[in-house]
N, C-alpha and C positions, 0 to 999 in steps of 0.2 A: 699912751707914750710914742709921740711920732716917729716913725721909722727913715731915718739918716741914710740907707741906702736903697737899690733903686731895685727890681724887679730881676733875675736872671738873663741875663741878654740885651738891656737895654741901659743909656747912659747917654743925657743931653752930651749936646757940641756947645764947646763954650766959644770966645771969641776967634779965638784962633783958629780952631777947627771947624766952625763955620764958615769965615773967609776962604780956606783952600777948597773947603768942596763944592761953597757957589764956581770960584776961577774953572773948578771942574766941569762942573754944568756947565757953566756958559761956555765952554769949548766944543763942548760934546754940541749945546744948541745948535753953537756958529756951523761946525758941520754939517749937520741933520738938514739943517734949512736952507744950506749950499745947499744943497745936494736936494729939492724939493720934498722936503718933508716938513706936514707941518701938525704941530701941538693937539693932544686931546686931555683930559683933564678927566678921570675916573675918580667913582668914589672908594672911602679906606674899607664900607661895610656895601655888602648886600647880601641877598637869600641863598642860603649854603645849596637851595635842592635843582635849581640849573648845574650847578657845576659837578654833581655826584658823578655820574657817569664816564665825565673830560677826568676823571684823576685816579692815580694807582693808589692803591691802598695805602704802604708807605705814605702818597705825599697826602689824601687826606687826614691822617694823623698831625698830619705835621700844623695844620689851621688851625684859628684860635677857634669855638663855636662857643654860642649862647643864645639864649630863648629872650625873643624881646618881648616890653610889656604887651604886644599883640596877640604873644605867645605864637611867634612865629622864630623857624630856628636862623641867624642870621652867622654869616663867616667876615672873618677881618678879610682882608684882602693879602694873600697867599700866594698869587700867580699872576701876573699880567694881562697874560695871551688870553685863559679861556673870555675876561673880565672886558680884553678890548672888542672880542667877536661878538660878543651880547652886546654892548654897547652900539657899535657900530653897525649890525645885522639887521635892528629895523629901519635903520636910516637910508641904508645906501642902494643906488638902482644901479641899473647898469651904467647907465648914462657917468657915473660918478667913477669907474672905475678901467685902468689904475686907478690905484688912491695907495699915496705915501704918505705914514703917518707914521708920529713920535709919541712919548708916554714919559712922566718921569714920576716918582715917588717912594712912599716908603713900602716893604710888603713885610707881615708879620709870619715868623714861622716857626713852631716848638721841633726840634730835633737831641731829640733825644741822644741822640750816639752820638755828637760833639759835641762834648762837656766845654764849657765855655764859650761856646761859641756866641756869631750874635745872631737873635732875634728878631732886630728891628735893623733892613737893611734896605739900603738908597738906592733904587734901580733905572735906570733910562735904557730904554727900549724903543725899538724902530720896527717898522711892518709896509711889507709892498702888498697890496690887497687887491683881491682880481687880477693876478698876471700869474699862470702856471708855467712861465715857459721856463728853460734853462738860463736862459742869458738872466730875468729877474732873481736864482738865487745864486749864480757869481755873481750881479750886482750890492745881493746881500753881503754873502762871502766878503767881497775886496773893499765896502764900505765898515764892515765890523774892522779888519784887519788895520783897515786904517784909520783907524780911529783910536787903535792900541798904539801907530808910528806917531798919530798928536800931539801925546806924550809920551817921544823918547824910547817907547821901549821899542824891543824885537817882535812881535806873533810870531807864534808859532798855532797853524790850525792845521786841526784832526776834523773829516772829516767822515763819515759813512750813509749808508741810505738806511732806513728801517726797512724795506723790503726785503732784507738778507734777513733778517731776522724773523723766519718763516716762525708757524708757533714749534713746531717738531724741531726746529732749531736755538728754540731760545734756552730751554737749559742747560744747551751744551754753552753758548754764548755768554750766559751769568757764571758760569763755573769754569769757564774755560778746560772741559773736561769729559772725556765721551763717556759715552754711556748707552746703551744698549737696549734705549727706547726708541733709536734714532733711524729711520726707516732705512732700507738696505739702498733705494734709490738716492738717501741725501747722506749717504755714509765718507762719500767721497770728495764733496765741500769740508762736512761735517769735522774729518779731518785738516783739512787743508785748515776752515777758521781756528781750530783750538793752535793750530801751528803757527799760526800768524803769517801762510804764505799763500794765504787765498788773492788770487785775483779776479781783473775785471771779466774775465774772460771765463771763467768760471762758475760765474752767480748769471751768467748769461740766459742759460738754459733754462732756470724758473724767475728771473727775476728780468726780461728784457728791457722793461722802461727805465729801470734805476741802473742797468749795467753804461747804457748807452747816457743816461743823464750824468752817472758818472766819468765816463768817458770823455765828458766834452767839459764839466769841469776840469778832470785832468790836463785837457793839452789846455785850458785858459790860462790855470793858476798855476803852472807845474811844483811852485814853490811848495804848497799844503799839501799835506800828508792825508793819503786815503788809508785810511785803517779797517779795515771790512768787519774784522771783528769784534769791533767797538760796539758794545752794546750797556746799555741803562734801560733798563725796564720801568722807566718814569714819563712822565709825561704820554698819558695814555694816545694825544689826539695828534701825535706827528704822523704822517704819510708817508714821507721822501727824505729829505735828508737832514742828515742832526752835523750838528757841529758843535765843537769846543775852541777858544780861544785862549792859550797860556801866552802867556810870558817867558820866552825862549829863555832869558837867564835865569831864572829864577823858578818856573815853574810852576805857579802858582796862576790859578784857572782866572780870567778874567771877563770870558765873554762866555755866555751860549746860547741854540738857536737851533733852524729846520725850517721844514716846509711842515703846515698843518693844512691840507686843499681840504677837509670834510666838517673843518672847524664850525667853521661862518654860517652852513646849514644847518645845524645842531640847533642854532636861533632864529631859521627862520629865509637866508639870506644864502646862498649853492655861492662861494665867491671862492676863490685860488688864495693863500698865503704861503707865505717866508716871509721871515724875520728873526731878531739876536732881543739876547737882552746883558744889557753889565752891570753889574752890582759895582756902584760904588767904591764900596768898603775894601774891596779887594785890590783897586788899583790903590787905597791910602797904606793900602798892605807894602804896595812895591812902594811908596816911597820910603818908609823905616827899610827896607836893602839897602836904600839910596848910603844910609847912616856910615860916616865914614869918609866919602869921595869929599874932595873940595869944588870950590865953586866951577874951576876952571873944568873939572871931570863927568860935571852931570850931564844928562841925555840931553838933546835940543829941547828946550820950549818948557825948562826947568829951572827952575830960582828956588836960593837958599830959605827963600819964604814959604814953596811951598813946601816944604818936608817938617813933620813934626817938629817938634823943641826940641828937643834932646838929640834929634839928629839936623838939627839949621845947626847947635854949634859947631861939630863937624866940619860940613860947609863951605860956613864960615872963613873959615880957620880957628877956633877961638881956642 
């Protein structure tokens, strides 16, 4: 008997939803190409082995893997960033750098901890490759926040630097609790991180480069929020700044990114890189939050046709 339901976490997009997604996609592409980014297209599957050491344990469990007909272990794409590095590293030369690229497509993840969560997600991301400067960090942060504003939303950008997360401090940052394993020399900064009162000057003695970078970002982008205690033990390839972007009104996470200066070296081409990824499904969620608004009160750049059907009736005053 044929099954009429789809696997958990996946569903088709029919005519209206497809049109809405394509409109969002085209606006992203317009902004990125105006900023000098060129598109690359990546495969949906690849061998699993090249990425093994780049993924945290929990992240690797989220990817779908299978053995192909040749007996090779193959994984469906679950993270764009390492795949971008693997594809570009063999092809780029110093003369090509710095390079600005963007990508788009589906990622497939199995997250057992989020019941009902989408497993298939459409993402758009961008990277600056071959530029280790603070200016590149600032450019990526500013571009990502501008993309949020492009859709009439107010970005709330939270950033930190992974250099703060020394191995001795990671249990403290992960649990936000002190423990007896913290060395005496780090107890002062550990206590401040737990209390949320740590400042850039506090990390300068053991992470001077990170402190200088964070100070420069804070000076250039004072509206963004520095949270030194923000720690996520995932994405093992990050080496510098990490950031998340939320819709300021609903606190929905819209994008995340950071710096990964050793990732390309893993695939044979030493090159610094910084970038971000948006999950387009999260922008769809923001459309649902607009239910109940009139057409006159929609954010700049939004039209009733961009809303899901149920919300659109309210926006059009039906």
